[in-house]
All heavy atoms as an XYZ file, in Angstrom:
860
protein
N      63.451     72.017    130.347
C      64.577     72.525    130.958
C      65.211     73.523    130.133
O      65.527     74.638    130.661
C      65.547     71.407    131.318
C      66.923     71.924    131.685
S      68.276     70.679    131.857
C      67.727     70.026    133.363
N      65.650     73.229    128.906
C      66.397     74.151    128.002
C      65.547     74.255    126.718
O      65.119     73.202    126.189
C      67.793     73.637    127.709
C      68.655     73.483    128.866
C      68.499     74.447    126.618
C      69.884     72.863    128.791
N      65.400     75.417    126.204
C      64.820     75.569    124.938
C      65.921     75.951    123.842
O      66.600     76.843    124.095
C      63.847     76.767    124.911
O      62.793     76.384    125.969
C      63.087     76.988    123.647
N      65.850     75.202    122.732
C      66.796     75.544    121.662
C      65.873     75.997    120.509
O      65.019     75.285    120.080
C      67.568     74.355    121.292
C      68.400     73.859    122.502
C      68.411     74.612    119.947
C      69.391     72.735    122.289
N      66.130     77.222    120.027
C      65.354     77.700    118.959
C      65.607     77.083    117.712
O      66.496     76.231    117.441
C      65.640     79.289    118.764
O      67.017     79.344    118.208
C      65.509     79.966    120.047
N      64.602     77.305    116.723
C      64.728     76.633    115.350
C      66.032     77.131    114.759
O      66.694     76.169    114.110
C      63.635     76.986    114.483
C      62.252     76.349    114.900
C      62.248     74.912    114.717
O      62.868     74.405    113.853
O      61.511     74.191    115.529
N      66.410     78.293    114.834
C      67.709     78.826    114.206
C      68.917     78.020    114.861
O      69.771     77.554    114.214
C      67.885     80.252    114.490
O      69.135     80.713    113.989
N      68.990     77.933    116.231
C      70.005     77.189    116.833
C      70.027     75.729    116.572
O      71.072     75.065    116.236
C      69.907     77.382    118.420
N      68.849     75.213    116.425
C      68.685     73.781    116.080
C      69.188     73.463    114.632
O      69.998     72.526    114.435
C      67.277     73.262    116.174
O      66.720     73.339    117.469
N      68.936     74.385    113.681
C      69.390     74.104    112.345
C      71.015     74.207    112.384
O      71.556     73.426    111.673
C      68.841     75.305    111.519
N      71.535     75.143    113.115
C      73.068     75.314    113.108
C      73.624     74.073    113.829
O      74.637     73.561    113.415
C      73.435     76.513    113.831
C      74.852     76.777    113.726
C      75.340     76.995    112.325
C      76.928     77.351    112.225
N      77.295     77.501    110.835
N      73.026     73.606    114.822
C      73.612     72.459    115.622
C      73.442     71.221    114.704
O      74.445     70.403    114.612
C      72.767     72.207    116.995
C      73.125     73.278    117.920
C      73.120     70.863    117.509
C      72.203     73.418    119.043
N      72.364     71.074    113.974
C      72.268     69.717    113.116
C      73.276     69.825    112.043
O      73.885     68.843    111.539
C      70.902     69.769    112.511
C      69.708     69.321    113.487
C      68.460     69.384    112.882
C      67.331     69.094    113.789
N      65.994     69.235    113.208
N      73.589     71.097    111.571
C      74.657     71.322    110.511
C      76.031     70.873    111.113
O      76.727     70.201    110.416
C      74.651     72.781    110.086
C      75.699     73.160    109.123
C      75.579     74.581    108.772
O      74.569     75.222    108.687
O      76.770     75.293    108.817
N      76.244     71.287    112.258
C      77.491     70.903    112.911
C      77.534     69.460    113.174
O      78.687     68.869    113.085
C      77.754     71.799    114.172
C      77.840     73.174    113.897
S      77.781     74.202    115.451
C      79.205     73.863    116.258
N      76.466     68.829    113.669
C      76.444     67.389    113.968
C      76.716     66.604    112.727
O      77.262     65.513    112.861
C      75.100     67.060    114.581
C      74.804     67.150    116.040
C      73.445     66.985    116.419
C      75.731     66.087    116.795
N      76.270     67.106    111.637
C      76.437     66.390    110.350
C      77.935     66.163    110.061
O      78.395     65.220    109.318
C      75.768     67.021    109.168
N      78.724     67.051    110.532
C      80.154     67.050    110.239
C      80.945     66.214    111.324
O      82.120     65.945    111.142
C      80.767     68.512    110.259
C      80.189     69.380    109.177
C      80.628     70.787    109.342
O      81.441     71.039    110.213
O      79.972     71.686    108.568
N      80.284     65.819    112.353
C      80.938     64.985    113.353
C      80.727     63.610    113.062
O      79.676     63.163    112.565
C      80.291     65.363    114.756
C      80.605     66.789    115.331
C      81.975     66.985    115.587
O      82.596     66.147    116.227
O      82.483     68.030    115.220
N      81.689     62.708    113.503
C      81.523     61.200    113.442
C      81.469     60.551    114.664
O      82.278     60.893    115.682
C      82.757     60.702    112.647
C      82.862     61.091    111.221
C      83.958     60.382    110.421
O      84.340     59.294    110.914
O      84.404     61.018    109.488
N      80.507     59.882    114.945
C      80.228     59.191    116.186
C      79.916     60.021    117.400
O      80.195     59.479    118.495
N      79.447     61.188    117.238
C      79.156     62.113    118.378
C      77.640     62.450    118.318
O      77.292     63.524    117.930
C      79.994     63.325    118.259
C      81.460     63.065    118.563
O      81.824     62.194    119.358
N      82.264     63.708    117.811
N      76.845     61.504    118.792
C      75.378     61.823    118.566
C      74.669     62.672    119.621
O      73.539     63.170    119.364
C      74.787     60.433    118.780
C      75.761     59.677    119.766
C      77.074     60.256    119.449
N      75.452     63.216    120.652
C      74.702     63.906    121.685
C      75.310     65.376    121.704
O      76.510     65.535    121.566
C      74.894     63.309    123.103
C      74.544     61.889    123.176
C      75.416     60.977    123.463
C      73.233     61.466    123.065
C      75.165     59.640    123.655
C      72.868     60.230    123.060
C      73.824     59.253    123.401
O      73.474     57.977    123.516
N      74.361     66.237    122.043
C      74.790     67.676    122.319
C      74.826     67.799    123.880
O      73.800     67.653    124.491
C      73.819     68.673    121.753
C      74.164     70.114    122.135
C      75.409     70.647    121.593
C      73.004     70.968    121.822
N      76.018     68.047    124.441
C      76.163     68.182    125.815
C      76.228     69.637    126.072
O      77.014     70.350    125.639
C      77.490     67.437    126.311
C      77.646     67.630    127.854
C      78.708     66.667    128.257
N      78.411     65.237    128.226
C      77.650     64.662    129.233
N      77.092     65.330    130.204
N      77.404     63.320    129.009
N      75.341     70.061    127.144
C      75.303     71.519    127.545
C      75.692     71.364    129.094
O      75.020     70.585    129.806
C      73.992     72.086    127.287
C      73.635     72.083    125.733
C      73.959     73.562    127.822
C      72.276     72.482    125.461
N      76.522     72.220    129.603
C      76.881     72.274    131.012
C      77.427     73.494    131.528
O      77.561     74.490    130.764
N      77.666     73.420    132.842
C      78.208     74.694    133.461
C      79.288     74.225    134.354
O      79.256     73.193    134.982
C      77.080     75.365    134.411
C      77.717     76.428    135.120
C      75.959     75.786    133.422
N      80.447     74.908    134.337
C      81.544     74.717    135.192
C      81.953     75.898    135.969
O      81.522     77.101    135.565
C      82.775     74.199    134.379
O      83.155     75.199    133.415
C      82.613     72.924    133.636
N      82.690     75.840    137.076
C      83.218     76.931    137.733
C      84.314     77.679    136.937
O      85.219     77.002    136.371
C      83.731     76.506    139.172
C      82.475     76.212    139.990
C      82.384     74.816    140.458
C      81.655     76.992    140.499
C      81.317     74.332    141.298
C      80.462     76.667    141.316
C      80.472     75.408    141.687
O      79.289     74.991    142.538
N      84.295     78.932    137.058
C      85.377     79.653    136.373
C      84.788     80.835    135.562
O      83.577     81.171    135.625
N      85.698     81.576    134.794
C      85.148     82.631    134.032
C      85.224     84.094    134.938
O      85.334     83.962    136.190
N      84.957     85.003    134.231
C      84.896     86.390    134.982
C      83.926     86.471    136.061
O      84.082     87.143    137.070
C      84.607     87.482    134.022
S      85.893     87.597    132.704
N      82.748     85.906    135.760
C      81.586     86.058    136.734
C      81.415     84.866    137.641
O      80.646     84.834    138.587
C      80.263     86.212    135.969
O      80.291     87.405    135.359
N      82.241     83.678    137.434
C      82.284     82.664    138.421
C      81.723     81.292    137.883
O      82.141     80.295    138.300
N      80.834     81.301    136.847
C      80.280     80.062    136.219
C      80.347     80.322    134.707
O      80.116     81.358    134.202
C      78.831     79.728    136.568
C      78.521     79.693    138.211
C      77.070     79.859    138.358
C      79.060     78.319    138.545
N      80.745     79.202    134.063
C      80.885     79.313    132.521
C      80.111     78.226    131.834
O      80.094     77.077    132.303
C      82.410     79.110    132.284
O      83.176     80.043    132.957
C      82.755     79.219    130.737
N      79.614     78.659    130.800
C      78.717     77.659    130.010
C      79.698     76.807    129.067
O      80.738     77.261    128.680
C      77.776     78.415    128.880
C      76.814     79.337    129.628
C      76.940     80.678    129.586
C      75.697     78.714    130.190
C      75.945     81.539    130.121
C      74.796     79.456    130.770
C      74.921     80.932    130.807
O      73.892     81.718    131.424
N      79.281     75.600    128.851
C      79.996     74.727    127.865
C      78.977     74.067    127.097
O      77.894     73.658    127.438
N      79.345     73.801    125.719
C      78.483     73.253    124.860
C      79.342     72.541    123.802
O      80.236     73.124    123.215
C      77.524     74.270    124.233
C      76.475     73.670    123.304
S      75.200     74.837    122.757
C      76.017     75.724    121.533
N      79.102     71.276    123.641
C      79.886     70.475    122.698
C      79.245     69.020    122.433
O      78.089     68.887    122.879
N      79.840     68.277    121.639
C      79.344     66.976    121.265
C      79.922     65.832    122.175
O      81.104     65.981    122.503
C      79.522     66.627    119.787
C      78.829     67.789    118.907
C      79.658     68.622    118.044
C      77.526     67.991    118.971
C      79.122     69.530    117.327
C      76.940     68.974    118.254
C      77.702     69.748    117.333
N      79.128     64.908    122.447
C      79.658     63.740    123.255
C      79.099     62.472    122.765
O      77.979     62.558    122.148
C      79.162     64.168    124.696
C      80.012     63.361    125.712
O      80.833     62.341    125.405
O      79.834     63.626    126.878
N      79.850     61.373    123.028
C      79.455     60.144    122.588
C      78.845     59.235    123.722
O      78.331     58.231    123.350
C      80.512     59.350    121.936
O      81.685     59.225    122.839
C      81.158     60.055    120.666
N      78.993     59.758    124.860
C      78.458     58.876    126.010
C      77.590     59.666    127.104
O      77.876     60.859    127.258
C      79.524     58.094    126.681
C      80.700     59.107    127.214
C      81.840     58.157    127.639
O      82.428     57.498    126.768
O      82.165     58.371    128.821
N      76.681     58.939    127.660
C      75.928     59.477    128.783
C      76.615     58.998    130.049
O      77.124     57.863    130.102
C      74.522     59.104    128.638
C      73.784     59.550    127.475
C      72.375     58.996    127.365
C      72.335     57.931    126.410
N      70.960     57.269    126.220
N      76.547     59.801    131.053
C      77.034     59.497    132.331
C      76.015     59.347    133.337
O      74.805     59.811    133.212
C      78.043     60.491    132.850
C      79.279     60.683    131.865
C      80.151     61.801    132.191
C      81.196     61.904    131.225
N      81.282     63.111    130.344
N      76.242     58.651    134.499
C      75.309     58.472    135.622
C      74.893     59.911    136.021
O      75.647     60.741    136.252
C      75.845     57.737    136.818
C      76.083     56.219    136.452
O      75.320     55.752    135.515
O      76.830     55.633    137.177
N      73.470     60.018    136.141
C      72.994     61.369    136.698
C      72.629     62.312    135.532
O      71.994     63.333    135.716
N      73.158     62.085    134.287
C      72.797     63.045    133.124
C      71.362     62.912    132.961
O      70.595     62.012    133.099
C      73.482     62.431    131.850
C      74.892     62.837    131.791
O      75.419     63.580    132.685
O      75.650     62.378    130.940
N      70.768     64.078    132.573
C      69.330     64.126    132.091
C      69.503     64.210    130.552
O      70.170     65.025    130.062
C      68.737     65.459    132.623
C      67.224     65.608    132.097
C      66.456     66.467    132.820
O      66.750     66.783    133.980
O      65.505     67.083    132.245
N      68.678     63.409    129.939
C      68.722     63.228    128.452
C      67.264     63.593    127.932
O      66.293     63.055    128.480
C      69.147     61.861    128.133
C      69.084     61.732    126.482
C      70.421     61.474    128.600
N      67.298     64.543    127.036
C      65.905     64.858    126.419
C      66.210     65.172    124.959
O      67.296     65.484    124.475
C      65.147     65.958    127.143
C      65.948     67.233    127.312
C      65.675     68.303    126.373
C      67.026     67.362    128.177
C      66.368     69.459    126.510
C      67.679     68.569    128.307
C      67.348     69.644    127.576
N      65.107     65.178    124.144
C      65.240     65.488    122.687
C      64.473     66.735    122.398
O      63.340     66.953    122.917
C      64.699     64.302    121.910
C      65.137     64.425    120.403
C      64.896     63.282    119.564
O      65.228     62.176    120.069
O      64.246     63.447    118.410
N      65.011     67.576    121.622
C      64.286     68.758    121.176
C      64.686     69.024    119.663
O      65.886     69.062    119.361
C      64.742     69.893    122.006
C      63.799     71.200    121.873
C      64.110     72.140    122.875
O      64.511     73.313    122.546
N      63.835     71.884    124.186
N      63.681     69.263    118.796
C      63.936     69.636    117.391
C      64.872     68.547    116.730
O      65.599     68.835    115.936
C      64.507     71.036    117.274
C      63.511     71.996    117.805
O      62.340     71.869    117.805
N      64.147     73.166    118.381
N      64.730     67.252    117.163
C      65.555     66.285    116.537
C      66.918     66.141    117.102
O      67.796     65.471    116.486
N      67.291     66.839    118.091
C      68.660     66.765    118.773
C      68.520     66.228    120.156
O      67.706     66.530    120.934
C      69.174     68.216    118.870
C      69.254     68.933    117.455
C      70.590     68.259    119.505
C      69.460     70.409    117.466
N      69.350     65.145    120.436
C      69.473     64.568    121.598
C      70.399     65.386    122.624
O      71.580     65.641    122.178
C      69.868     63.213    121.669
O      69.043     62.423    120.752
C      69.911     62.487    123.008
N      69.930     65.993    123.667
C      70.651     66.833    124.501
C      70.926     66.167    125.813
O      70.001     65.589    126.347
C      69.793     68.116    124.724
C      69.604     68.833    123.370
C      70.539     69.120    125.725
C      68.355     69.851    123.490
N      72.117     66.292    126.350
C      72.633     65.741    127.568
C      73.126     66.862    128.520
O      73.802     67.741    128.204
C      73.727     64.699    127.352
C      74.189     64.067    128.651
C      73.353     63.609    126.404
N      72.414     66.792    129.765
C      72.901     67.775    130.738
C      73.328     67.116    132.068
O      72.544     66.259    132.541
C      71.738     68.800    131.070
C      72.171     69.804    132.132
C      71.367     69.567    129.792
N      74.494     67.328    132.498
C      74.952     66.695    133.781
C      74.130     67.105    134.931
O      73.531     68.247    134.993
C      76.473     66.848    133.956
C      76.764     68.354    134.247
O      76.765     68.742    135.446
O      77.106     69.125    133.317
N      74.144     66.369    135.963
C      73.305     66.588    137.170
C      73.687     67.954    137.840
O      72.735     68.619    138.250
C      73.517     65.430    138.196
N      74.934     68.362    137.921
C      75.240     69.634    138.517
C      74.790     70.845    137.824
O      74.439     71.795    138.378
C      76.750     69.651    138.745
C      77.155     70.780    139.605
O      76.628     71.009    140.693
N      78.085     71.626    139.125
N      74.750     70.704    136.479
C      74.402     71.847    135.634
C      72.903     72.106    135.611
O      72.481     73.164    135.179
C      74.987     71.571    134.196
O      76.347     71.538    134.292
N      72.087     71.092    135.880
C      70.598     71.291    135.823
C      70.172     72.519    136.478
O      69.281     73.238    135.961
C      70.021     70.061    136.296
C      70.052     68.779    135.476
C      69.221     67.749    136.258
C      69.847     66.285    135.973
N      69.078     65.227    136.546
N      70.574     72.750    137.635
C      70.005     73.801    138.499
C      70.446     75.131    138.006
O      69.710     76.159    138.102
C      70.588     73.745    139.942
C      72.086     73.958    140.061
C      72.481     73.577    141.514
C      74.058     73.615    141.509
N      74.583     73.139    142.788
N      71.482     75.232    137.259
C      71.877     76.490    136.585
C      71.246     76.772    135.212
O      71.148     78.002    134.805
C      73.409     76.493    136.262
C      74.222     76.386    137.598
C      75.095     75.245    137.698
C      74.159     77.316    138.672
C      75.856     75.149    138.947
C      74.913     77.182    139.792
C      75.839     76.026    139.901
N      70.825     75.803    134.598
C      70.286     75.869    133.271
C      68.752     75.727    133.086
O      68.162     75.955    132.021
C      70.865     74.732    132.353
C      72.372     74.883    132.236
C      72.935     73.660    131.423
C      72.777     76.037    131.398
N      68.052     75.600    134.151
C      66.577     75.468    134.107
C      65.981     76.765    133.414
O      66.276     77.882    133.975
C      65.926     75.316    135.433
N      65.233     76.557    132.491
C      64.553     77.721    131.693
C      65.394     78.448    130.766
O      65.006     79.433    130.192
N      66.593     78.018    130.483
C      67.635     78.629    129.532
C      67.141     78.546    128.163
O      66.684     77.451    127.757
C      69.010     78.060    129.797
O      69.407     78.390    131.077
C      69.924     78.561    128.699
N      67.263     79.549    127.311
C      67.040     79.508    125.903
C      68.265     79.736    125.154
O      69.064     80.697    125.390
C      65.955     80.652    125.606
C      65.611     80.755    124.134
C      64.665     81.847    123.909
C      64.353     82.138    122.513
N      63.442     83.346    122.253
N      68.524     78.823    124.125
C      69.745     78.931    123.249
C      69.277     79.399    121.897
O      68.435     78.712    121.336
C      70.609     77.744    123.370
C      71.056     77.323    124.785
C      71.731     77.775    122.381
C      71.734     76.099    124.866
N      69.830     80.349    121.311
C      69.472     80.874    119.986
C      70.771     80.941    119.222
O      71.846     81.022    119.741
C      68.908     82.175    120.057
C      68.104     82.606    118.763
O      67.943     81.762    117.833
O      67.655     83.830    118.762
N      70.633     81.030    117.836
C      71.694     81.283    116.905
C      71.434     82.435    116.099
O      70.320     82.400    115.512
C      72.050     80.025    116.112
C      73.321     80.141    115.258
C      74.565     79.944    115.773
C      73.263     80.616    113.937
C      75.659     80.150    114.977
C      74.344     80.811    113.138
C      75.517     80.548    113.735
O      76.741     80.863    113.006
N      72.308     83.467    116.079
C      72.085     84.588    115.184
C      73.193     84.851    114.288
O      74.352     84.715    114.638
C      71.887     85.829    116.189
C      70.662     85.646    117.063
C      70.414     86.879    117.965
C      69.249     86.508    118.805
N      68.811     87.516    119.702
N      72.881     85.285    113.073
C      73.843     85.690    112.072
C      73.846     87.292    111.995
O      72.745     87.877    112.041
C      73.442     85.113    110.643
C      73.548     83.597    110.549
C      74.958     83.083    110.251
O      75.752     83.886    109.900
O      75.084     81.849    110.428
N      75.029     87.800    111.731
C      75.108     89.143    111.572
C      76.266     89.432    110.473
O      76.891     88.466    110.081
C      75.318     90.081    112.802
C      76.423     89.571    113.560
O      77.511     89.282    113.067
N      76.244     89.543    114.872
N      76.639     90.743    110.273
C      77.707     90.998    109.332
C      78.998     90.550    109.795
O      79.867     90.348    108.936
C      77.686     92.647    109.214
C      76.488     93.260    108.448
C      76.719     94.596    108.410
C      76.519     92.606    106.966
N      79.159     90.334    111.045
C      80.509     89.846    111.596
C      80.583     88.324    111.760
O      81.563     87.757    112.059
C      80.696     90.540    112.958
C      80.778     92.053    113.034
S      82.083     92.566    112.097
C      83.417     92.342    113.228
N      79.450     87.621    111.279
C      79.469     86.242    111.289
C      78.241     85.715    112.116
O      77.131     86.391    112.056
N      78.433     84.654    112.985
C      77.283     84.159    113.638
C      77.726     83.617    114.875
O      78.891     83.495    115.159
N      76.779     83.352    115.855
C      77.038     82.784    117.187
C      75.886     82.390    117.945
O      74.734     82.963    117.722
N      76.105     81.543    118.921
C      75.003     81.194    119.789
C      74.893     82.222    120.894
O      75.780     82.876    121.410
C      75.403     79.759    120.499
C      75.246     78.677    119.518
C      76.375     78.173    118.812
C      74.110     78.161    119.079
C      76.377     77.158    117.877
C      74.018     76.991    118.251
C      75.121     76.567    117.608
N      73.641     82.433    121.283
C      73.400     83.369    122.414
C      72.602     82.507    123.437
O      71.807     81.570    123.176
C      72.481     84.521    122.050
O      71.257     84.101    121.454
C      73.176     85.387    120.899
N      72.835     82.865    124.660
C      72.277     82.109    125.833
C      71.500     83.158    126.657
O      72.094     84.153    127.200
C      73.312     81.427    126.621
C      74.019     80.358    125.773
C      72.719     80.681    127.894
C      75.317     79.802    126.380
N      70.224     82.913    126.824
C      69.314     83.617    127.640
C      68.989     82.859    128.903
O      68.158     81.894    128.742
C      68.102     84.067    126.917
C      67.203     85.008    127.862
O      67.584     85.507    128.843
O      65.987     85.107    127.406
N      69.717     83.162    130.017
C      69.416     82.317    131.260
C      68.671     83.130    132.318
O      69.346     84.069    132.831
C      70.756     81.799    131.768
C      70.745     80.859    132.946
O      69.758     80.684    133.527
N      71.865     80.223    133.217
N      67.476     82.720    132.597
C      66.777     83.436    133.667
C      67.344     83.440    135.128
O      67.009     84.123    135.984
C      65.300     82.944    133.633
C      65.537     81.492    133.056
C      66.729     81.590    132.159
N      68.193     82.380    135.307
C      68.854     82.201    136.619
C      70.015     83.075    136.813
O      70.483     83.281    137.915
C      69.289     80.749    136.762
C      68.127     79.745    136.507
O      67.232     79.771    137.247
N      68.255     78.920    135.479
N      70.573     83.719    135.744
C      71.746     84.528    135.828
C      71.387     85.975    136.462
O      70.554     86.567    135.807
C      72.416     84.762    134.523
N      72.060     86.326    137.410
C      71.799     87.740    137.924
C      72.957     88.672    137.527
O      72.808     89.866    137.668
C      71.688     87.712    139.478
C      72.906     87.277    140.234
C      70.477     86.870    139.966
C      73.063     87.527    141.673
N      74.011     88.124    137.020
C      75.108     88.942    136.614
C      75.830     88.117    135.461
O      76.003     86.949    135.572
C      76.090     89.320    137.632
N      76.317     88.782    134.346
C      77.085     88.206    133.334
C      78.288     88.984    133.049
O      78.322     90.182    133.310
C      76.288     87.991    132.029
O      75.904     89.270    131.584
C      74.973     87.183    132.332
N      79.246     88.321    132.391
C      80.376     89.050    131.972
C      80.211     89.769    130.603
O      79.156     89.443    129.877
C      81.707     88.154    131.960
S      81.524     86.919    130.738
N      81.102     90.593    130.155
C      80.914     91.178    128.848
C      80.839     90.290    127.653
O      80.142     90.594    126.739
N      81.601     89.213    127.733
C      81.688     88.257    126.620
C      80.354     87.380    126.605
O      80.180     86.743    125.471
C      82.934     87.448    126.609
S      83.117     86.352    128.098
N      79.689     87.271    127.652
C      78.466     86.539    127.551
C      78.599     85.039    127.822
O      77.623     84.275    127.875
N      79.780     84.577    128.214
C      79.971     83.156    128.372
C      80.149     82.900    129.894
O      80.102     81.686    130.303
C      81.152     82.591    127.724
O      82.289     83.329    128.323
C      81.193     82.676    126.275
N      80.104     83.829    130.807
C      80.269     83.642    132.236
C      79.156     84.283    132.972
O      78.708     85.431    132.528
C      81.534     84.173    132.632
O      81.809     84.097    134.003
N      78.680     83.705    134.156
C      77.425     84.329    134.862
C      77.650     83.863    136.261
O      78.459     83.121    136.711
C      76.206     83.831    134.239
C      76.008     82.384    134.368
C      75.103     81.908    135.350
C      76.623     81.422    133.467
C      74.758     80.552    135.428
C      76.360     80.101    133.740
C      75.425     79.646    134.571
N      76.713     84.382    137.054
C      76.557     83.934    138.412
C      75.025     83.938    138.719
O      74.230     84.744    138.108
C      77.317     84.665    139.485
C      76.860     86.102    139.747
C      77.684     86.548    140.971
N      77.430     88.076    141.124
C      78.064     89.052    140.682
N      79.341     88.884    140.219
N      77.702     90.361    140.892
N      74.621     83.152    139.679
C      73.243     83.080    140.065
C      73.132     83.738    141.511
O      74.045     83.941    142.176
C      72.670     81.717    140.104
O      73.285     80.967    141.056
C      72.786     81.121    138.625
N      71.811     83.876    141.988
C      71.626     84.371    143.354
C      72.038     83.424    144.334
O      72.567     83.753    145.499
C      70.116     84.689    143.592
N      71.969     82.047    144.064
C      72.447     81.027    145.050
C      73.887     80.617    144.951
O      74.515     80.087    145.724
C      71.579     79.753    144.807
C      70.162     79.875    145.176
C      69.324     80.570    144.087
O      69.742     80.464    142.794
O      68.387     81.344    144.288
N      74.583     80.853    143.800
C      75.925     80.422    143.518
C      76.761     81.370    142.759
O      76.505     81.751    141.553
C      75.906     79.045    142.728
C      77.178     78.334    142.958
O      78.316     78.875    143.168
O      77.158     76.981    142.886
N      77.871     81.905    143.485
C      78.684     83.025    142.806
C      79.843     82.225    141.969
O      80.543     82.863    141.271
C      79.257     83.845    143.734
N      79.863     80.929    142.169
C      80.988     80.171    141.384
C      82.274     80.420    141.898
O      82.467     80.720    143.059
N      83.270     80.415    140.904
C      84.636     80.722    141.340
C      85.261     81.710    140.334
O      85.825     81.171    139.375
C      85.498     79.458    141.377
C      85.002     78.540    142.525
C      85.720     77.264    142.595
C      85.079     76.333    143.633
N      85.650     74.954    143.528
N      84.955     82.963    140.490
C      85.483     83.939    139.509
C      86.957     83.946    139.373
O      87.703     83.665    140.248
C      85.027     85.270    140.072
C      84.030     85.017    141.058
C      84.295     83.627    141.568
N      87.444     84.143    138.063
C      88.855     84.297    137.757
C      89.099     85.717    137.177
O      88.109     86.370    136.824
C      89.266     83.420    136.685
C      88.922     81.892    136.966
C      89.049     81.004    135.691
O      89.232     81.530    134.546
O      88.971     79.787    135.846
N      90.213     86.245    137.253
C      90.596     87.575    136.701
C      90.504     87.532    135.221
O      90.900     86.456    134.651
C      92.024     87.980    137.071
C      92.018     88.482    138.503
C      93.390     89.232    138.845
O      93.886     89.872    137.985
O      93.865     88.915    139.938
N      89.943     88.510    134.567
C      89.832     88.463    133.158
C      90.667     89.435    132.582
O      91.140     90.488    133.084
C      88.322     88.846    132.782
S      87.245     87.440    133.199
């Protein structure tokens, strides 16, 4: 469903090591943002009904049922540059994205765009 590169995995493991009692990486999509749908990524301690759980590069990843359709085939990477570092998301389902890269829409769902 989702591919997390070695670089992103290393950064996520580094961040997980600083967390207490948060064993899962939760990746999801909510309505909102400039383009209508917004990515979310954080740590969670519990799984919910309908969640898909899988492991990649030693990281347990949880995706809620609604987000699955938006995230199929997505690749998450982490890149360092002179200005610092950050995660990048390459989503083959996105037909349009906003300038900041955290909001998108798909051919089937325009989400609920907000003014930016």
